N, C-alpha and C positions, 0 to 999 in steps of 0.2 A: 641792976633787976631789968629786965626787959616789961614793955609795956602789953598788958594783957589785951587781947582782941578777940571781942565775941563774935558769934555767927552773925549776929546782926550787924556788926562794923565791915564784916567781909561783904556782906551782900550791898550796904550802903558804897562801899569803895567801888564794889563794880558797877553799880549802876550810876555813880557819879564821878566815873572815870574820866570823863571829857568835858566835864560841866566846871572845870577851874576857872577858865576865862568869864563864864556867865557869871559865877558865883561874885568874881571880883568886881564884875560892872554892878551889880546889885549891893555891894559891900557887906555880902553875907558870909560868914566863916562858916567851918564844919561843924559847928554844935547847934547853929540854926539850920544848917540845911538837914542836920539828922532830924530836927523834929519835924519838918516836913517829908520826910522819908518814914518816918514811924505812921504819919498819917495815911502816906500812900501805900504802905503795906497793909493797913484797915482797910482803905477802900479796894484794894486788890486782893478780891477775897479768895481766888484760886490759886493767887502767889505765883503766878507764870511772869511778873513783870510789866504787864499793862493793864491800865483801868480801861475796861470797856464800858459801853455807853450805859448798860444794864446795871453795872456796879456802882457807876457815877449817881445815877439815879436813885439807887437804893440807899447809899450811904448819905447822900445828903438829905433823903427822904423828899423828894421831889416830885409833883404831880406832873404828867407829861404836859409839855407846851411846845409848841414850835420855837420859841426862843430858847429856851433851855437846852433844846437838841441842837439848835444852830450854834448857841454859844459853846457848847461841848466840840462841835466838829470844827470852830475856829482855832480850838487850843491844840488840835490835831495837825501839826505844821508839816510834819515829816511823815507823808503817807507811806514811805518805804519800812519806816519802825513799827511793824505790829499791823499795818494796814488801817485802812480806813475805821473809824471809831474803836480806837484804841490809843491810849496815852500812856508812852515811858515815862519813866521818873522826870526826865528832863522838861517834856512837854508838859507834864501834870504841874511841875513847880511854877514854871514860866505861865502857864494858864492861867492857873490860881491867883498866881501874884498880880499879874495883872489885871486881872477881873476886880479882885478885892481891893486895888488901890486905886481904883478909877473913881475921880471926883464925879460930880453930878452932871457937870458938862461934857466931861469925856463918855461917860457912860451913855448919855442922850446921843452922841456922834455914833458911839458904836451901835449901838440900836439901830440908828438909822442905815449904818452901812449893812446890817445883816438883812432890812429889808430891801434894802436896793440891789437885787439879785443880779442885775447886769452891770452893776458899778458904773451907772450912768450919772450919776451924780443927783438924779430924781428918784421917787418913789412913785411908780406909774399905777394905774388903775387896778392892775390884778395883784400887784403889790401890796396895795391899802387894802385890796380884799382880805390878804392872808392876815395883817394886822387887827384889822376888825375881829376876824374869827378868833383871835389869840386872844383877845380882850374881852369882846362881849359874846362870844360863840356865835352859834347858827341865828340865835333868836334874834329876829327882825334883822337879818344881815343885811338887806339890799336898802332898807332904811336908814340903818347906822351908817352904810357905806355912803349913802348921798349926802345926810348930814355933814359927815366926815369931811367930804369934799367939798361940800357948800362954806362950811365952816373956815377952812384952813389952806383951801386953794386960794390963795390971794388973787392971783394974776389971772385964774380961770383957766389956766392950761390942761387942767385934768391929770395933773401930776403935783406932787409935793416936793420941794427943793429943801435943803437943809436949814435955811433961814425961817421957811414956812413950819418945818418940822419943830425947830426949836421952840417957837411960838405957839404952837399947838400944844406942847409938853407944857409951856408954863400955864397955861389957860385950863390945861385938863392933866392933874398930876395921875390920874390914877391909868392914863393911856400907858404908861411904861412901868406900872405896877410889877408885872413879871419880872423887868429887868432889875428892879432894885431888890424886889424880895428872895432873887437868886443870890445877889451879892450878900444880903443879910444872913440868909440861909448858909453860905459859902464861908463867911466869915465866922458864924458861930460855931461851924465844924471843924474849922482848921486855926488853930492857935488863939481864935477869939477876937474879940471887937478892939480892945486895947493894944493887940499887937498890931492889928491892921491899921488904926490910927497912926501909929509911929511910922510903919512901914509905908504910909501914905506920903508921910512927909520926907522919908527918905528918898522916895522913889522922884518927888520932884526934885530934890537937892541933886541926886547924883545924874538923873536921865532926861530931865526938864521934860519936852513934850514928846520923847520917843516912847514907842511902843515897845512892851517888855518882850513880845512875841518877836517883834523885828531884830530884837536886840540877842535874843536867843538864837534866832536862826542863822544870823551874821556870826556868831561865835561858833556856831556848830557847823557850818558850811563854809562861811567866807563868801557867801553870795546874799543878794538882797530877796526878801520874802517877797513873792508875788502876790498882790493882795487879790487880783482879779480872779486867780485860781481858787483864793482861799475861799471868796465869798461865793464862787461859783459851786463850790464843794458842798457848801451848806444849803444848797437849795432843794436836796433831796429829802424825801419824806421820812421813809423808814428803809430798812435793809433786812435782808434773809438770803437764804441758799436754796437753790434747786433740793428738793427733798431725795434724800440718800435711796429712799427705796421706790423711786422713779427708775424703771429699767430703762426706758426708750428715751432716745433725745427729745429735748422739747423745743418745738419748732416757735420762734418769734416771729411774729405777723406784723403787717404794716398798719393792720387795723384791729380793733377790738370785736372781732366777728370770726366765727370758724368759714374757712374757704378763702380768708385773706391772702395775701402773697407772704411767702416766707423770705424772711431776710437773712435768716442765721438759725443756727442751733445753739442749745446749752444742753451739759449734762449734768448728771447728779454731781451736788455739792458745789456747781458754780455759785458765786456770788452776784446777788443782785441789787441793785439801788432803785428804789422805786419812787417816781415823781409824782405819779398821778394814778387815778383809778376810777373805773367805769363799768357801770352794770352793762350786761349784753344786751342789744335791742330787742331781740326776739326772746331772749330768755332770761328775766331779770334776777332769777337765781344765780346766775352763775356771774362772777367778778373776774375784771381785767385788770392788770398792773401795767402802768407805762414804765419802762424800765430806762428810757432815754430820756435827757434832757433838752437834747439838740435833733431828735428825729422819732417820727412815731414808731415805736417797738413795744409791742404789745405780747405779754404771755398771761395765760390763766391764772388765778391767784391761787387755785388748790394744789399748785406743783411748787409751791415757795412755803419754806418754812421761815415765818418771822424770828428776828431776832428777840431774846427774850423781853425785854422793855419795850418794843413793839407789840409782842404778842400780848403781853401783859395789858398795855394800852388799847388794843383792839378788842380784848377781852372786856376790859371797862366801857368801853363805847359800845360795844354789842349789848350788854348788861342794861346800859342807860337807854339803849334803844327801845329793848324788849320792856323794860321797866315803863317807859314813855307811851309804848304802845298799849300795856296792859291799863294804864291811868286812862288812856283816850276810850278802851273800850270799854271800861266800867263807867265812864261817865257817859257814853253814849247810851250804854244800857240803863243808867239811872234816869236818863232823859227821857228814854222810851218808855219807861216802867208803866207810867200811868196810862197809857195807850193801851199798852199790852194788857195791863189790869182790866181795862174796859172792855177790850175786846174777849177776854177770858169769861168775865163776867155775863158778857152779852149772850154768849153759849149758853150759860148756865140758869140765868134769871131771866124771865119774862114777865112784862110790866100787865096787869090787870087793873080793873076798875071795880070797886064794890058796888053791886047794884043797888044796895039800899042806902049806903051813906054817899055814894059817890067820891069817896075815897081811893087813892091808888095804893095798891101792894103789889109784890113782888114773887112770884112764885118759883121755886127753886127744883128745876127738873130733876136734878142728881138726887136730892133728897125727900122729895115731895112735901117740902115744908113752905110756909108762906112766912112773909115779912112785912110789916107797915114802914120800916127803915129803909129808905133809898140806898140800895150796895155800892150804887155808883157815886156816891159822895163821901 
């Protein structure tokens, strides 16, 4: 009697066709691998064979953070498979397994590498600024930045090396809260905490200090993974495409202003990676996107359709800004209310003195009535 093959088994075999050597490295049999594939299909909502950034954030119920975005980008080791910001099954398994089996000290080093954008072995001033934004937000940014540098830059060089980084994390556990919270959420959503405690021991026994993503890439390509390229790829902030309704070519300029020199042109549905943004100097309502991390290349934001996760994040940020602006306006109005009331009353009430008693009274010019009670108090 033959073995009954389900549609799920067929999809799994197609997705795992070349992953046998990698499974062997992990000591993972088909039964265990299928458990990962079931999760993969839950995350891959459109069942197109790849997990997008939006699907990743949705499934793990993640708030947007620079750290989570970069951790996802690191998992995408084969950019030719589905393009940037898409994980096939092999990348998904390797990336999740790698991150969820990291011990505390390895995760601290992983976070250091994510913020060491230029792979220099130190986190420079601008890279520290990104970290502070991630952990503390924009509130008192400059103050928190200087405090962090003063406290942890022991040699006064203006940058943080790995040893200083480790020391700072020991003294301030909240510094890498997003990193450990991401690991907790991923463990809970994929096979559970008890599985990962066992898998962490298995990884240590089988791979020692090897990185799971390095092992995966070597099994798939026969080549060593270029970490410089990997970490450089994580430095972009968001992704999008040139809007499909744009009829004309989009000019890429060397400066965020109209009239700047044209470098090249883009056409509808071209993919863009956004590394920075800036308001127009003359027209603040116009926003420009920097679309290169190696040269000044700017396009107007309104020609770009952001990927779903980024668009959702942008909406959330816009709503937060609007809410904050509304609160400030209400606080300002409340603070000005007494003075405004006095000015209004001054137009209505005229102060007089009663000739007989010498007492002060106020005459209401609108109603013609008088009162002994001071309306200004």
